[in-house]
N, C-alpha and C positions, 0 to 999 in steps of 0.2 A: 378780721375780714368783715367788711361791711356789705349791705344789700347791693350797693352799687358795684362792688367788685364781682359778685355773683352774676348780676344781670349784665355786665360788661362781657363776660365769658359767654353767656348765653346768647347775646346779640351780635358778638363777633362771629358766632358759629351760624346763626340764623337771624339775619337783620329783620327788625320789625317792618321795614319798608316792603318785605316780601309777603306780608300777610294780606289776605283778601280784604276788600272794602267793608264786608259785613263782620269782620272778625274783631275780637277784643284781646289780642295778645299783649304780653308785656306785664309790667308790675301793676296789678290791680288793687292791692291793699299793702300798705307799708311805706315807710320812709327810707329813702335811699341811704341815709347816713346811719341807719341802726345797725348795730353789730349783730352778726348772725352766729347763733349758737349751734345751729345744725340745719341740714336741708333734708326734708322728707319728700320722696318722689312718688308721684301717683299718676295714673292716667286720667282720673277724674277727681274733683273735690267733693267729698261727702262730708257729712257731720262726723261719721266714724273716722275719716281721715284726720280731720281736725283734732279729734280726741286723742288719736294716735300720736299726733305732733306734740300735744300738751303732755302726754304721759312720758314721751322721750325727753321732754325739755327742749324740743326744736322750735325755732321761730320763723321758719321759712318753708312753705310748702310749694313745691314746683310740680305743676300739672300740665298735661297736654291740653285738655279742655278747659276753657275759661269758665269761671263760676257764673258770669253774667255776660251774655252776648248783647242783649238790648239794654236799655235804660232801666234802672231800678229806682222807683219813685218813692217807695216807702220802706222802712225798716222796722216792721212790727212783728216779725217772727212768724208771720202767717203761712210761709211756705218755706221749703228747704233752702232756697237761695238766700232769703233774708236771714234765716236762722244761722247758716254758715258764716255769712258776712259778720253778723252781730257777735257770734262766738269768736270769730278770728280777731276782730278789732278788740274785744274785751280781754283777749289773752295775748295781745301784741304779737299776732302771728301774721307774717307777710304772706301774700299769695301771688304767685307768678304764673302766667300761662304762656307756654310755647306751642302755638296752634298751627295755623296754616303757614306760618313762616318756617316751621319746622318740617312741615309737610313738603315745602318747596325746595329744600336744599338736598344736594346729592347724597350726603351721609345722614340724612334725617329719617323720617318715618318710612318712606318708601325704600330708601337704601337699605334699611334694616330688614324690611320684608324680603328684598331680593337676596340679602345675605342668608336669611333663614331658609329660603327656598333653594339656594345654591345657584344662583344665576351669575353669569359672567358677562363682561362687555356691556355693562349696564349704562343706560342713557335716559335722560329725561324724556318723558312721553309727550308733554305739551310744554315746550320752553317758553319762559316769559318773554314778552315784547316790551319795547320802550324802556329798557333797563340799561342800555349802553350809550355811553357818550365818547366822543373823540376830543382829547385835549391836544392842543397845538401850542407850543411855546418856542421861543427864539432865545438861544443862548449863545454867548460868545464861544467861539470854537474850543478854546482852551478849558472851558468849563462845562462843555456839553455833557461829557460822560458823568460828571459829578451830578448835574441836575437830572439826567436820565436815570442814573441809578437810585437817586432818592425817590423819583416817581415810581420806579419799579417796586422799591421796598415798601412803598405806601399802599400798593395794591393794583397798580395799572399794568397794562401790557400782557394780560393773560388770554390767550385764545385757544380754547379746547385743551389739548395736551401740551401746549407750549406756553412758556412765560417769557418775560423780558422781550416782548414783541414791540418794535417800534419802526417808524420809517423816518429817515433823516436826509435832509436836503441842505447842501451848502449854498449860502447866499450872502448878500450884503445888507446890513441893517444901518439905517441912518437916523440920527437924532441930534438935537441941539438943546443942551441944558440951560435952564434959565438961571438968574442969579441966586435963586434959593436952593438950587440943586446941589447934590453932592455925587457927581458922576463917577462911576467905577473906571471908565475910560472916557477920553475926550476932555474938552475944556468948556467952562461956562461961556455961553454966548457965541460958540463956534460950531458949525455943522461938522458932525463927525460920522465917519463911515467905518463900520466894524465887520469883520468876517464872523458870520454867525451860522449856527446850525438850526434849521427848522426841525423840531422834534415832534413827532406825531404818535400818540399811543392811545389805546382804548381803556376805558375804566367803567366798571358797573356804578349805577347811580348811588348805591349806598356808601361807596368809597370816594366819591367825586370831591367832597370837601377835604378829605384826608389828603388826597393826591395833590390837589391845588395848594394846600398848606405846605406840604413837603417840597413842592416845586418852588414856591416863593421863598422859603427859608433856605434852600440850598442855592438859589440863584444869586449871583453877584451884583445884579443891577438893582439900583434903588427903586426903580419902577419896572416891573415885569410885564412884558407884552405877551398876552396869551388869549387863545380863543377856545370856546367849548361848543361842540356841535352834538346835537341829539342825532342818534343813529336809528335806522329802522331795522337793524339786524336783530335777529333773535339772541336771547342769552342762553346759551346751552347749559350753564351751570346751575340753573334753577328754574322751577316750574312745577306743573302738576303731573303726578304719576311717573312711573318709570317702566322700563322694559329691558329684558336681557335674554340670554340663552342658556339653557341647560348644557352641561358638559356632554351629556348623552341623552338622546331622545328617550321619552318614556311613553309607555301605554297610557291612553287616557284615564282609565279607571284606576290604574296603579298610581298615577300622579295625583288624582283626586283624593284618593285614600291617604296618600302621604301628606297631603296639604291638610286634610282634616285633622290628622294626628299631630302635625307640626304646630298648628294653631290651636289645637285643643277645641275645635269647633264643635258645638253641639249638634250642628247638622250643616251640611253643604248643599245649597240649592243650585242647581246647574241646568244648562240648556242641552239641546240635542248634542250627543257625541257625534263627531265627524268622521270616525273610523280611520284616523291617522295618527301617527305618533305626535306627541307634544315636544316641541323644541324651543320655540320662542314665546316667552311669557311676559305679559303686561300686568302691572299691579297698580293699585291706588288704595292707600289706607283710608278707612272711613267710608264715606259715601262717594263713589267714583262713577256713577252712571253717565255723567257728562262726558266722559272720556271714551266711551265705547267706540265711536267712529275714529278716534285717534289710534286706538289700539288695533282696529282693523287696518288703518292705513300704514302701519309699520309692519304688518304681516304677522301679527301675533296669533298663535294657535289658541290661546286661552287668555282671558282677562279676569283677573281675580280682584275682588273688591267687597263692598258691603252695601247694605241698604237699598237693593234694587226693588223697585215696585213691579207688580205683576206684569204691567204691559211693556216695561222696559226689557224684560227678558226676551221679548220678540224682536228687539233691535239686533240680536245676534244674527238673524236671518240665515242660519246655517252657514255662515261665513267664519265664525269663531264661537268658542265656547265661553259663556259667562259663568263664572263661579262665585257665588255669593257666600262668603264664609262668615259674615257677621261684622258689624262695625267695631265692637270692642275687640273681637278676635284679631281683626287685621291690624289694629293699632296698639295691641297690648305691649309690644316690644319696644315702644317709644320710651318707655321707662329705662330700658337699657341704654338707649341713646343718650339720655340725660346723664345717667349714672356713669357711663364711660367718659363722657365729656368732662364732667366735674372732677372725677377721681384722677383723671390724667392731668387736668390743669392745677388741681389743688389736692395732691395725694394724701396729705396729713389732716385733712378736714372731715368733719363728721357729715357724711352723706349716706343716706340709707333708702332702700326701696320699701315702700309701704306694703304691709301684709294684708291690707284690706282689699278684698275682691269688689271693685266698684262696678262690675257688669250688672245692669238692672234687668237683663233678660236671662231667664232660666229655661232649661229644656228638659222634657221628659225623656 
């Protein structure tokens, strides 16, 4: 098992194209061709986590938070970031971060929060835009099913709870092969008319090349005619935050106490109670204050996140309850997301959750 095999699993699950512009997700330290002795999973990367990996004999540390978000200009060991990088390199330890890209997928950070709370019918709170394309190709009628299936298998045609979605129109294709061509149908130098099917299907940006490659490989024509259109549609399968509903509505304080216990929060800071049962819940791991209006717009009774500043609590405006459970507390179960993914894909490989508590915040 090489580093590239591990990163491929991680990036099939949460494509790096989903990360925010400020982020630094992906392989930060390490060579893709290095063999992996074991994977240690942590929320953050600290010197203690690197020491733990060394003690275990593991050379791959997988974390949620990147060790460096901005540029690192010097490696003098004058701060913890520099010391961690130096120690990792000296001990041939690779470091990989799955950050905002893992925040963005349905079964990622926020999906795990929803699971812990017990929410059902969960959806993305703020779906991504400019992520969808329509691919149109033209195949001879007797080969259309083969081409269409290849495109579906490569990841196209998924719309919400439906897959294998396409639109197909019968028509006539014309072409004339030159003297250098090797036509599937027709003759060189003669205009040919062929019964063809126009196949239209949607594809997310991160799978576009894969689908085009599958289409060309499965297509019988020497030269494949196809079009790609950018769509303005939102992509419901990825984005920021999530929301869902409790099976049974709960009293506000009862719910808040349950959340405090579930996430082991040292404290829960919350806004005015609205004196009505909580049924619809919106969540965002980490710092989610930017989603408060989205939470209101979907009719959530409460919005759970972390890192709210003093004045941001006022944005609740007695329309919703804001509950700040802490940054670490909201994202701590991301380790389980990684662990479940890797142990499912490579069940006989050494994967372990770090025993180091990396939360820098303490409570009295």
